[in-house]
C-alpha positions in Angstrom: 146.1 107.8 266.7 143.2 107.6 264.1 140.3 109.1 266.8 143.1 112.4 267.2 143.4 112.9 263.3 139.5 112.4 262.9 139.0 115.0 265.3 141.4 117.7 263.4 139.3 116.9 260.2 136.1 117.5 262.2 137.7 120.7 263.8 138.9 121.5 259.8 136.0 120.8 258.5 134.1 123.0 260.9 136.4 125.8 260.6 136.1 125.6 256.3 132.0 126.3 257.1 132.4 129.3 259.9 134.6 130.7 256.4 131.8 130.1 254.4 129.4 131.9 256.9 128.3 135.4 256.1 128.5 136.7 259.2 132.3 135.6 259.8 133.4 137.9 256.4 132.0 141.1 258.5 134.4 140.3 261.4 138.1 140.6 259.9 139.2 139.5 263.3 137.7 136.1 263.5 138.2 135.3 259.8 142.5 135.8 260.6 141.4 133.9 263.5 140.0 130.8 261.7 142.4 131.2 258.6 145.2 130.4 262.0 144.1 127.9 262.7 143.2 126.0 259.2 146.7 126.9 258.4 147.8 124.8 261.5 146.0 121.5 261.5 145.6 121.8 257.4 148.8 119.7 256.5 147.8 117.3 259.0 144.2 116.4 257.2 146.1 116.2 253.8 148.1 113.6 255.1 144.9 111.8 256.7 142.9 111.7 253.8 146.4 110.8 251.6 147.0 107.7 253.8 142.7 106.6 253.4 142.9 106.6 249.5 146.4 105.0 250.1 144.6 102.0 252.6 141.4 102.3 249.9 144.0 101.9 246.4 145.6 99.1 248.7 142.5 96.8 249.1 141.4 97.8 246.0 144.7 95.7 244.8 144.9 93.0 246.8 141.1 92.1 245.2 142.8 91.5 241.7 145.5 89.6 243.9 143.1 86.5 242.7 143.7 86.9 238.7 146.7 85.5 238.0 147.4 87.5 234.9 147.2 91.3 237.7 148.7 89.1 240.1 152.0 90.7 239.6 150.6 94.2 238.1 148.5 94.6 241.3 151.6 92.8 244.1 154.4 95.9 242.4 151.2 98.6 243.6 151.0 96.8 246.7 154.3 97.0 247.9 154.6 100.6 247.1 151.3 102.3 249.1 152.7 99.6 252.2 156.2 101.6 251.8 153.8 104.9 251.4 151.0 103.9 254.0 154.5 103.1 256.3 156.1 106.6 255.6 152.7 108.1 256.2 151.7 106.7 259.4 155.4 109.1 260.7 154.5 111.6 259.1 151.3 111.9 260.4 153.2 110.5 263.9 155.5 113.7 263.8 152.5 116.1 263.1 150.7 114.7 266.9 153.6 115.4 268.7 153.9 118.2 270.7 155.9 120.5 269.6 158.7 123.1 271.7 156.8 125.8 272.7 160.2 128.7 271.9 160.4 126.9 268.9 158.8 129.8 267.0 161.1 132.6 268.9 163.9 134.3 267.5 167.5 133.6 269.4 170.0 135.1 271.6 173.3 133.4 271.3 176.5 133.6 273.5 179.9 132.9 272.8 182.7 132.0 275.3 186.1 131.0 275.6 186.5 128.5 278.5 189.4 125.9 278.5 192.7 126.7 276.2 193.8 130.7 277.2 194.1 132.9 273.8 193.2 129.0 271.2 189.8 128.6 273.4 189.1 133.0 272.6 190.8 133.0 268.5 188.2 129.6 267.9 185.6 131.3 270.4 185.7 133.8 267.1 185.8 131.3 265.2 182.8 130.1 266.0 180.7 133.3 266.1 182.0 133.6 262.0 180.4 130.3 261.6 177.7 131.5 263.1 177.2 134.6 261.1 177.8 133.3 257.9 175.1 130.3 258.3 172.9 133.8 259.5 174.0 135.0 256.0 173.3 132.2 254.1 169.1 131.7 255.5 169.6 135.8 255.0 168.4 135.9 258.6 169.2 139.9 260.8 172.2 139.4 262.8 172.8 142.3 265.2 175.5 142.4 267.8 174.5 143.3 271.5 178.3 143.4 273.0 181.7 142.4 271.5 184.8 142.2 273.4 188.3 140.7 272.3 191.3 140.2 273.8 193.7 142.1 270.5 195.0 138.8 268.8 192.1 138.1 266.7 190.5 136.4 269.8 187.4 137.0 271.5 185.9 137.6 275.0 183.2 137.0 274.5 180.0 137.7 272.0 177.1 138.3 272.1 174.1 138.5 269.1 170.5 138.4 268.5 169.0 136.3 265.6 165.4 138.5 265.3 163.9 135.9 262.5 160.6 134.0 263.6 161.8 130.1 263.5 165.7 130.7 264.8 165.7 128.5 268.0 163.9 125.6 266.2 167.0 125.4 264.2 169.6 126.4 266.6 168.4 125.3 270.1 170.7 122.1 269.5 173.7 124.7 269.5 173.9 125.3 273.5 176.7 123.7 274.9 180.3 122.9 275.0 182.1 122.7 271.4 185.7 121.4 271.9 188.2 121.9 268.7 191.6 119.7 268.9 194.0 121.8 265.9 197.8 123.2 266.8 197.7 126.5 267.1 198.8 129.3 265.5 201.5 129.8 268.3 202.4 126.3 268.9 206.4 125.8 267.6 206.4 122.2 267.7 203.5 120.8 266.3 201.6 120.2 269.0 198.0 119.3 269.1 196.5 121.5 271.8 192.6 120.5 272.9 190.3 123.8 274.2 187.0 124.5 274.9 184.4 127.6 274.0 180.7 127.7 275.7 177.4 128.5 273.3 174.4 129.2 275.0 171.1 129.2 272.5 168.7 131.5 274.3 165.1 132.2 273.3 163.9 135.8 273.2 161.6 136.6 275.5 158.4 139.1 275.2 157.9 141.1 278.2 154.4 139.4 278.8 156.5 136.1 279.0 158.7 137.4 281.6 157.6 139.6 284.0 160.7 142.0 286.0 159.8 145.3 288.2 162.5 148.2 287.7 163.1 147.9 291.5 164.6 144.8 291.2 166.8 146.1 288.5 170.6 148.3 288.9 171.1 150.3 286.1 174.7 151.1 285.2 176.6 153.1 282.9 180.2 153.2 282.1 181.9 154.2 278.3 181.7 151.3 276.3 185.7 149.5 274.9 183.8 149.3 271.4 184.8 150.6 267.9 183.1 153.5 267.5 185.2 156.9 266.9 185.6 158.9 269.9 181.8 159.6 270.7 181.4 156.6 272.4 185.2 156.3 274.2 184.6 159.9 276.0 180.4 159.0 277.1 178.7 156.7 279.0 176.5 155.2 276.5 177.3 151.6 277.3 174.5 149.6 279.4 175.4 147.7 282.6 172.0 146.1 283.9 171.8 143.3 287.6 168.6 141.3 288.3 169.4 141.4 291.9 166.8 138.7 292.8 168.8 136.0 289.7 172.1 138.1 290.6 172.1 137.4 286.7 174.1 140.6 284.3 173.2 141.8 281.1 175.2 144.0 278.8 175.4 146.4 276.2 178.1 148.5 274.6 177.6 148.2 270.7 174.9 150.9 270.1 176.1 154.5 269.8 173.4 155.4 272.7 172.6 154.7 275.8 168.6 154.0 275.1 169.5 151.5 272.5 172.4 149.9 274.4 169.9 149.8 277.4 167.1 148.2 275.4 168.9 145.2 273.7 171.2 144.9 278.0 167.1 144.3 278.4 166.1 142.4 276.0 169.2 140.2 276.7 168.3 140.1 280.5 164.3 139.1 279.4 166.0 135.3 278.0 168.2 135.0 280.5 165.2 135.1 283.5 163.5 133.2 280.8 165.9 130.8 280.7 166.6 130.2 284.1 162.8 129.9 284.9 162.4 127.5 281.9 165.4 125.2 283.6 164.5 125.8 286.6 160.5 124.1 286.1 163.0 121.4 283.9 164.5 120.5 287.2 161.1 120.2 288.8 159.8 117.7 286.5 163.2 116.1 286.4 163.8 116.2 283.3 166.0 119.4 282.2 166.7 119.8 279.6 164.6 117.1 277.5 163.8 119.4 275.1 166.8 118.4 273.0 169.4 116.2 272.7 171.4 115.5 275.1 170.9 117.4 278.3 172.2 120.7 276.1 174.0 122.1 279.3 176.0 124.3 279.6 178.7 121.9 280.8 178.0 119.2 278.2 180.4 118.7 275.7 178.5 118.5 273.0 180.7 119.1 269.7 184.6 118.2 269.4 185.7 119.5 265.5 188.8 117.8 265.1 190.9 119.6 262.4 194.0 117.2 262.0 191.1 114.9 260.7 189.1 117.0 258.7 186.3 115.7 261.0 182.9 117.3 263.9 181.9 114.9 265.8 178.4 115.2 267.4 178.5 113.7 270.9 175.1 112.7 271.2 173.8 111.5 267.6 177.6 110.2 267.2 177.8 111.7 263.8 180.3 112.5 262.1 180.8 114.4 258.9 184.1 115.9 257.1 183.6 118.9 256.1 185.3 121.3 258.1 186.2 124.6 255.6 182.4 124.3 254.6 181.3 123.6 258.3 183.5 126.5 259.9 181.4 128.9 256.4 178.6 128.0 257.9 177.0 124.8 256.2 175.1 123.5 259.3 172.7 122.2 257.9 173.4 118.3 257.9 174.1 118.7 261.0 171.6 120.9 262.5 168.7 118.4 260.7 170.0 115.0 262.0 169.9 116.6 265.2 165.9 117.8 265.0 165.5 114.4 263.1 167.1 112.6 266.5 164.8 115.0 268.5 162.3 114.3 267.0 162.8 110.2 267.3 162.5 110.6 270.8 159.6 112.9 270.9 157.4 110.1 269.1 159.1 107.4 271.2 158.2 109.5 274.6 154.3 110.1 273.5 154.1 106.3 272.0 155.3 105.5 275.8 152.7 107.3 277.0 148.6 106.5 277.3 148.0 109.5 275.6 150.4 109.1 272.7 150.1 104.8 272.6 146.4 105.3 270.5 
Protein backbone atom coordinates (compact mmCIF):
# COMPACT_ATOMS: atom_id res chain seq x y z
CA UNK A 1 0.00 0.00 0.00
CA UNK A 2 2.86 2.38 0.83
CA UNK A 3 4.33 1.92 -2.66
CA UNK A 4 0.96 2.87 -4.22
CA UNK A 5 0.70 5.93 -1.99
CA UNK A 6 4.21 7.08 -2.89
CA UNK A 7 3.38 6.68 -6.56
CA UNK A 8 0.26 8.82 -6.08
CA UNK A 9 2.33 11.42 -4.23
CA UNK A 10 4.85 11.57 -7.10
CA UNK A 11 1.99 11.99 -9.57
CA UNK A 12 0.59 14.80 -7.42
CA UNK A 13 3.97 16.56 -7.36
CA UNK A 14 4.26 16.20 -11.15
CA UNK A 15 0.80 17.75 -11.59
CA UNK A 16 1.74 20.61 -9.27
CA UNK A 17 4.88 21.26 -11.30
CA UNK A 18 2.93 21.15 -14.56
CA UNK A 19 0.42 23.69 -13.26
CA UNK A 20 3.31 26.05 -12.47
CA UNK A 21 4.73 25.69 -16.00
CA UNK A 22 4.14 28.91 -18.03
CA UNK A 23 3.32 26.78 -21.07
CA UNK A 24 0.39 25.25 -19.22
CA UNK A 25 -1.03 28.69 -18.46
CA UNK A 26 -1.59 29.16 -22.19
CA UNK A 27 -3.77 26.04 -22.41
CA UNK A 28 -7.10 26.38 -20.51
CA UNK A 29 -8.16 22.82 -21.39
CA UNK A 30 -4.93 21.43 -19.93
CA UNK A 31 -5.33 23.54 -16.80
CA UNK A 32 -8.82 22.13 -16.35
CA UNK A 33 -7.63 18.56 -16.88
CA UNK A 34 -4.73 18.91 -14.46
CA UNK A 35 -6.91 20.68 -11.90
CA UNK A 36 -9.41 17.85 -11.96
CA UNK A 37 -6.66 15.24 -11.65
CA UNK A 38 -5.14 17.10 -8.70
CA UNK A 39 -8.48 17.43 -6.92
CA UNK A 40 -9.03 13.67 -7.21
CA UNK A 41 -5.79 12.68 -5.48
CA UNK A 42 -5.16 15.68 -3.22
CA UNK A 43 -7.09 14.20 -0.23
CA UNK A 44 -5.04 10.99 -0.53
CA UNK A 45 -1.75 12.86 -0.56
CA UNK A 46 -2.76 15.06 2.38
CA UNK A 47 -3.73 12.02 4.45
CA UNK A 48 -0.54 10.16 3.47
CA UNK A 49 1.62 13.11 4.52
CA UNK A 50 -0.34 13.51 7.75
CA UNK A 51 0.21 9.82 8.42
CA UNK A 52 3.95 10.20 7.89
CA UNK A 53 4.03 13.09 10.37
CA UNK A 54 2.15 10.99 12.93
CA UNK A 55 4.74 8.25 12.54
CA UNK A 56 7.57 10.77 12.98
CA UNK A 57 5.92 12.23 16.09
CA UNK A 58 5.37 8.76 17.53
CA UNK A 59 9.07 7.91 17.17
CA UNK A 60 9.96 11.18 18.88
CA UNK A 61 7.59 10.40 21.76
CA UNK A 62 9.07 6.92 22.14
CA UNK A 63 12.52 8.42 22.65
CA UNK A 64 11.15 10.26 25.69
CA UNK A 65 10.00 7.07 27.42
CA UNK A 66 13.48 6.67 28.94
CA UNK A 67 13.06 9.95 30.85
CA UNK A 68 11.23 9.24 34.16
CA UNK A 69 9.88 12.80 34.32
CA UNK A 70 8.39 12.66 30.83
CA UNK A 71 7.42 8.98 30.58
CA UNK A 72 3.74 9.40 31.50
CA UNK A 73 3.21 12.32 29.17
CA UNK A 74 5.09 10.56 26.36
CA UNK A 75 3.03 7.40 26.76
CA UNK A 76 -0.18 9.41 26.64
CA UNK A 77 0.95 11.05 23.42
CA UNK A 78 1.93 7.69 21.95
CA UNK A 79 -1.52 6.28 22.73
CA UNK A 80 -3.19 9.19 20.95
CA UNK A 81 -0.88 8.89 17.96
CA UNK A 82 -1.45 5.11 17.73
CA UNK A 83 -5.20 5.68 17.58
CA UNK A 84 -4.76 8.40 14.95
CA UNK A 85 -2.46 6.15 12.92
CA UNK A 86 -5.00 3.31 12.94
CA UNK A 87 -7.78 5.66 11.81
CA UNK A 88 -5.51 7.18 9.16
CA UNK A 89 -4.61 3.75 7.79
CA UNK A 90 -8.30 2.90 7.39
CA UNK A 91 -8.91 6.19 5.56
CA UNK A 92 -5.99 5.54 3.22
CA UNK A 93 -7.20 2.03 2.47
CA UNK A 94 -10.63 3.48 1.76
CA UNK A 95 -9.11 5.92 -0.72
CA UNK A 96 -7.45 3.05 -2.60
CA UNK A 97 -10.59 0.92 -2.92
CA UNK A 98 -11.86 0.87 -6.54
CA UNK A 99 -14.99 3.01 -6.76
CA UNK A 100 -18.30 2.01 -8.26
CA UNK A 101 -18.13 3.64 -11.73
CA UNK A 102 -21.81 4.59 -11.46
CA UNK A 103 -21.57 6.39 -8.12
CA UNK A 104 -21.45 9.87 -9.63
CA UNK A 105 -24.50 9.36 -11.82
CA UNK A 106 -28.03 10.68 -11.43
CA UNK A 107 -30.72 8.05 -10.88
CA UNK A 108 -34.03 6.81 -12.20
CA UNK A 109 -36.21 5.19 -9.54
CA UNK A 110 -39.13 2.87 -10.22
CA UNK A 111 -41.59 1.84 -7.48
CA UNK A 112 -44.21 -0.87 -7.99
CA UNK A 113 -46.54 -2.69 -5.57
CA UNK A 114 -45.96 -6.45 -5.50
CA UNK A 115 -47.82 -8.76 -3.10
CA UNK A 116 -50.65 -7.41 -0.99
CA UNK A 117 -53.23 -5.83 -3.28
CA UNK A 118 -54.45 -2.36 -2.32
CA UNK A 119 -52.28 -2.30 0.81
CA UNK A 120 -49.17 -2.78 -1.33
CA UNK A 121 -50.32 0.09 -3.54
CA UNK A 122 -50.84 2.32 -0.53
CA UNK A 123 -47.38 1.51 0.80
CA UNK A 124 -45.86 2.15 -2.64
CA UNK A 125 -47.38 5.65 -2.45
CA UNK A 126 -45.84 6.11 1.02
CA UNK A 127 -42.42 5.01 -0.23
CA UNK A 128 -42.70 7.51 -3.08
CA UNK A 129 -43.47 10.24 -0.56
CA UNK A 130 -40.55 9.04 1.60
CA UNK A 131 -38.06 9.37 -1.26
CA UNK A 132 -39.61 12.69 -2.30
CA UNK A 133 -39.12 14.05 1.21
CA UNK A 134 -35.54 12.72 1.24
CA UNK A 135 -34.91 14.61 -2.01
CA UNK A 136 -36.46 17.77 -0.53
CA UNK A 137 -34.22 17.51 2.53
CA UNK A 138 -31.17 17.38 0.27
CA UNK A 139 -32.59 19.97 -2.14
CA UNK A 140 -32.42 17.54 -5.03
CA UNK A 141 -34.50 18.03 -8.16
CA UNK A 142 -37.13 15.29 -8.55
CA UNK A 143 -39.05 14.87 -11.80
CA UNK A 144 -41.86 12.38 -12.32
CA UNK A 145 -41.65 10.43 -15.58
CA UNK A 146 -44.67 8.21 -15.08
CA UNK A 147 -47.24 8.14 -12.30
CA UNK A 148 -50.36 5.98 -12.20
CA UNK A 149 -52.74 5.69 -9.26
CA UNK A 150 -55.40 3.13 -8.43
CA UNK A 151 -57.99 5.65 -7.29
CA UNK A 152 -57.81 5.12 -3.52
CA UNK A 153 -54.54 6.89 -2.91
CA UNK A 154 -52.66 3.75 -3.91
CA UNK A 155 -50.01 3.64 -6.61
CA UNK A 156 -50.03 1.30 -9.56
CA UNK A 157 -46.48 2.42 -10.28
CA UNK A 158 -44.29 5.51 -10.37
CA UNK A 159 -41.06 6.32 -12.19
CA UNK A 160 -39.06 9.42 -11.30
CA UNK A 161 -35.62 10.90 -11.79
CA UNK A 162 -33.24 12.55 -9.35
CA UNK A 163 -30.96 14.60 -11.59
CA UNK A 164 -28.08 15.33 -9.26
CA UNK A 165 -24.48 14.19 -9.41
CA UNK A 166 -23.83 11.37 -6.94
CA UNK A 167 -27.47 10.44 -6.33
CA UNK A 168 -26.73 6.83 -7.26
CA UNK A 169 -24.06 6.48 -4.56
CA UNK A 170 -26.66 7.51 -1.95
CA UNK A 171 -29.62 5.45 -3.14
CA UNK A 172 -28.24 2.39 -4.94
CA UNK A 173 -28.83 0.17 -1.90
CA UNK A 174 -32.57 0.89 -2.03
CA UNK A 175 -33.00 -1.56 -4.93
CA UNK A 176 -34.94 -4.62 -3.84
CA UNK A 177 -38.11 -5.77 -2.13
CA UNK A 178 -39.43 -3.61 0.70
CA UNK A 179 -41.78 -5.48 3.05
CA UNK A 180 -44.36 -3.76 5.27
CA UNK A 181 -46.10 -5.28 8.29
CA UNK A 182 -49.05 -3.34 9.72
CA UNK A 183 -52.82 -3.24 10.17
CA UNK A 184 -54.32 -1.82 6.96
CA UNK A 185 -56.82 1.02 7.25
CA UNK A 186 -59.40 -1.25 5.62
CA UNK A 187 -58.86 -4.07 8.14
CA UNK A 188 -61.72 -4.08 10.66
CA UNK A 189 -60.48 -7.01 12.76
CA UNK A 190 -57.11 -5.40 13.58
CA UNK A 191 -55.15 -8.21 11.92
CA UNK A 192 -51.59 -7.41 10.79
CA UNK A 193 -51.01 -7.84 7.06
CA UNK A 194 -47.73 -8.30 5.21
CA UNK A 195 -47.29 -6.65 1.81
CA UNK A 196 -44.36 -6.00 -0.49
CA UNK A 197 -43.23 -3.27 -2.87
CA UNK A 198 -40.34 -3.41 -5.34
CA UNK A 199 -37.93 -0.51 -5.76
CA UNK A 200 -35.48 -0.31 -8.66
CA UNK A 201 -32.73 2.32 -8.57
CA UNK A 202 -31.00 2.66 -11.93
CA UNK A 203 -27.99 4.84 -12.77
CA UNK A 204 -29.01 7.31 -15.44
CA UNK A 205 -27.21 6.36 -18.64
CA UNK A 206 -25.83 8.89 -21.08
CA UNK A 207 -26.15 8.35 -24.81
CA UNK A 208 -22.47 7.44 -24.90
CA UNK A 209 -23.06 4.64 -22.36
CA UNK A 210 -25.66 2.80 -24.46
CA UNK A 211 -25.84 2.29 -28.21
CA UNK A 212 -29.52 2.22 -29.20
CA UNK A 213 -30.33 1.85 -32.88
CA UNK A 214 -33.42 3.66 -34.15
CA UNK A 215 -34.51 0.58 -36.12
CA UNK A 216 -34.65 -1.42 -32.87
CA UNK A 217 -37.29 0.87 -31.40
CA UNK A 218 -41.06 0.63 -31.67
CA UNK A 219 -42.56 4.00 -30.73
CA UNK A 220 -46.29 4.51 -30.21
CA UNK A 221 -48.49 7.25 -28.77
CA UNK A 222 -51.61 7.15 -26.65
CA UNK A 223 -53.85 9.50 -24.69
CA UNK A 224 -52.44 10.36 -21.31
CA UNK A 225 -54.34 9.27 -18.21
CA UNK A 226 -52.41 11.70 -16.03
CA UNK A 227 -53.81 14.81 -14.49
CA UNK A 228 -53.48 17.78 -16.80
CA UNK A 229 -56.86 18.79 -18.11
CA UNK A 230 -58.61 18.22 -21.39
CA UNK A 231 -55.52 18.89 -23.48
CA UNK A 232 -53.76 15.81 -22.17
CA UNK A 233 -56.86 13.65 -22.26
CA UNK A 234 -57.82 14.39 -25.89
CA UNK A 235 -54.38 14.47 -27.50
CA UNK A 236 -51.98 11.55 -27.84
CA UNK A 237 -49.13 13.12 -25.90
CA UNK A 238 -48.10 9.97 -24.01
CA UNK A 239 -45.27 7.87 -25.43
CA UNK A 240 -44.54 4.16 -25.25
CA UNK A 241 -41.19 2.89 -26.52
CA UNK A 242 -40.39 -0.81 -26.94
CA UNK A 243 -36.79 -1.95 -27.42
CA UNK A 244 -37.27 -5.02 -29.63
CA UNK A 245 -33.95 -6.83 -28.92
CA UNK A 246 -34.52 -6.86 -25.15
CA UNK A 247 -38.29 -6.49 -24.91
CA UNK A 248 -37.84 -3.59 -22.48
CA UNK A 249 -40.66 -1.05 -22.41
CA UNK A 250 -40.57 2.60 -21.33
CA UNK A 251 -43.52 4.97 -21.16
CA UNK A 252 -43.96 8.60 -20.18
CA UNK A 253 -47.19 10.57 -19.91
CA UNK A 254 -46.56 13.24 -17.30
CA UNK A 255 -45.41 16.02 -19.64
CA UNK A 256 -47.76 18.15 -21.76
CA UNK A 257 -45.93 17.64 -25.05
CA UNK A 258 -45.19 14.49 -26.99
CA UNK A 259 -41.55 15.55 -27.47
CA UNK A 260 -40.96 16.03 -23.73
CA UNK A 261 -42.52 12.65 -23.00
CA UNK A 262 -40.37 10.99 -25.66
CA UNK A 263 -37.17 12.48 -24.26
CA UNK A 264 -37.99 11.27 -20.75
CA UNK A 265 -39.07 7.83 -21.96
CA UNK A 266 -35.78 7.46 -23.85
CA UNK A 267 -33.82 8.42 -20.73
CA UNK A 268 -35.59 5.67 -18.77
CA UNK A 269 -35.08 3.15 -21.59
CA UNK A 270 -31.35 3.93 -21.75
CA UNK A 271 -31.08 3.36 -17.99
CA UNK A 272 -32.92 0.03 -18.23
CA UNK A 273 -30.74 -1.21 -21.08
CA UNK A 274 -27.60 -0.05 -19.27
CA UNK A 275 -28.74 -1.86 -16.11
CA UNK A 276 -29.44 -5.04 -18.09
CA UNK A 277 -25.97 -4.91 -19.63
CA UNK A 278 -24.39 -4.36 -16.21
CA UNK A 279 -26.19 -7.43 -14.87
CA UNK A 280 -25.03 -9.50 -17.86
CA UNK A 281 -21.42 -8.48 -17.33
CA UNK A 282 -21.67 -9.13 -13.60
CA UNK A 283 -23.07 -12.62 -14.23
CA UNK A 284 -20.17 -13.34 -16.53
CA UNK A 285 -17.82 -12.44 -13.70
CA UNK A 286 -19.78 -14.68 -11.35
CA UNK A 287 -20.55 -11.79 -9.03
CA UNK A 288 -24.04 -10.54 -9.79
CA UNK A 289 -24.68 -7.26 -7.96
CA UNK A 290 -21.53 -7.60 -5.85
CA UNK A 291 -21.18 -3.83 -6.03
CA UNK A 292 -24.15 -3.61 -3.67
CA UNK A 293 -24.76 -5.04 -0.21
CA UNK A 294 -26.24 -8.49 -0.69
CA UNK A 295 -27.23 -9.37 -4.21
CA UNK A 296 -29.45 -6.32 -4.67
CA UNK A 297 -31.71 -8.47 -6.83
CA UNK A 298 -35.26 -7.20 -6.97
CA UNK A 299 -36.59 -10.56 -5.80
CA UNK A 300 -34.61 -10.23 -2.57
CA UNK A 301 -36.29 -8.88 0.55
CA UNK A 302 -33.96 -6.16 1.70
CA UNK A 303 -35.95 -4.36 4.40
CA UNK A 304 -38.97 -4.75 6.66
CA UNK A 305 -41.09 -1.87 7.94
CA UNK A 306 -42.83 -3.09 11.11
CA UNK A 307 -45.34 -0.37 11.98
CA UNK A 308 -46.74 -1.86 15.24
CA UNK A 309 -43.22 -1.90 16.70
CA UNK A 310 -42.09 1.31 14.91
CA UNK A 311 -39.08 -0.65 13.63
CA UNK A 312 -37.30 -0.63 10.28
CA UNK A 313 -34.89 -3.54 9.80
CA UNK A 314 -32.43 -3.81 6.94
CA UNK A 315 -31.75 -7.53 6.53
CA UNK A 316 -28.51 -7.15 4.58
CA UNK A 317 -26.60 -5.61 7.45
CA UNK A 318 -28.85 -6.68 10.35
CA UNK A 319 -29.49 -3.10 11.46
CA UNK A 320 -32.77 -1.94 13.00
CA UNK A 321 -33.81 1.66 13.65
CA UNK A 322 -36.83 2.72 15.68
CA UNK A 323 -37.92 6.01 14.16
CA UNK A 324 -40.77 5.06 11.83
CA UNK A 325 -42.40 8.49 11.65
CA UNK A 326 -39.24 10.43 10.82
CA UNK A 327 -37.92 7.65 8.57
CA UNK A 328 -41.07 7.66 6.45
CA UNK A 329 -40.74 11.45 6.33
CA UNK A 330 -37.43 11.10 4.51
CA UNK A 331 -34.94 10.85 7.38
CA UNK A 332 -32.98 7.97 5.80
CA UNK A 333 -29.46 9.13 6.52
CA UNK A 334 -28.61 6.77 9.41
CA UNK A 335 -29.51 3.66 7.44
CA UNK A 336 -28.06 4.84 4.12
CA UNK A 337 -24.78 5.71 5.84
CA UNK A 338 -24.63 2.28 7.49
CA UNK A 339 -25.20 0.59 4.12
CA UNK A 340 -22.45 2.67 2.49
CA UNK A 341 -20.04 1.84 5.31
CA UNK A 342 -20.87 -1.86 4.97
CA UNK A 343 -20.17 -1.68 1.24
CA UNK A 344 -16.88 0.09 1.93
CA UNK A 345 -15.88 -2.60 4.43
CA UNK A 346 -16.78 -5.35 1.96
CA UNK A 347 -14.80 -3.70 -0.85
CA UNK A 348 -11.85 -3.22 1.49
CA UNK A 349 -11.92 -6.87 2.53
CA UNK A 350 -12.09 -7.91 -1.13
CA UNK A 351 -9.17 -5.64 -2.03
CA UNK A 352 -7.06 -6.98 0.83
CA UNK A 353 -7.73 -10.58 -0.23
CA UNK A 354 -6.17 -9.96 -3.66
CA UNK A 355 -2.44 -9.66 -4.38
CA UNK A 356 -2.86 -6.00 -5.39
CA UNK A 357 -4.80 -5.17 -2.24
CA UNK A 358 -2.36 -6.97 0.03
CA UNK A 359 0.53 -4.59 -0.52
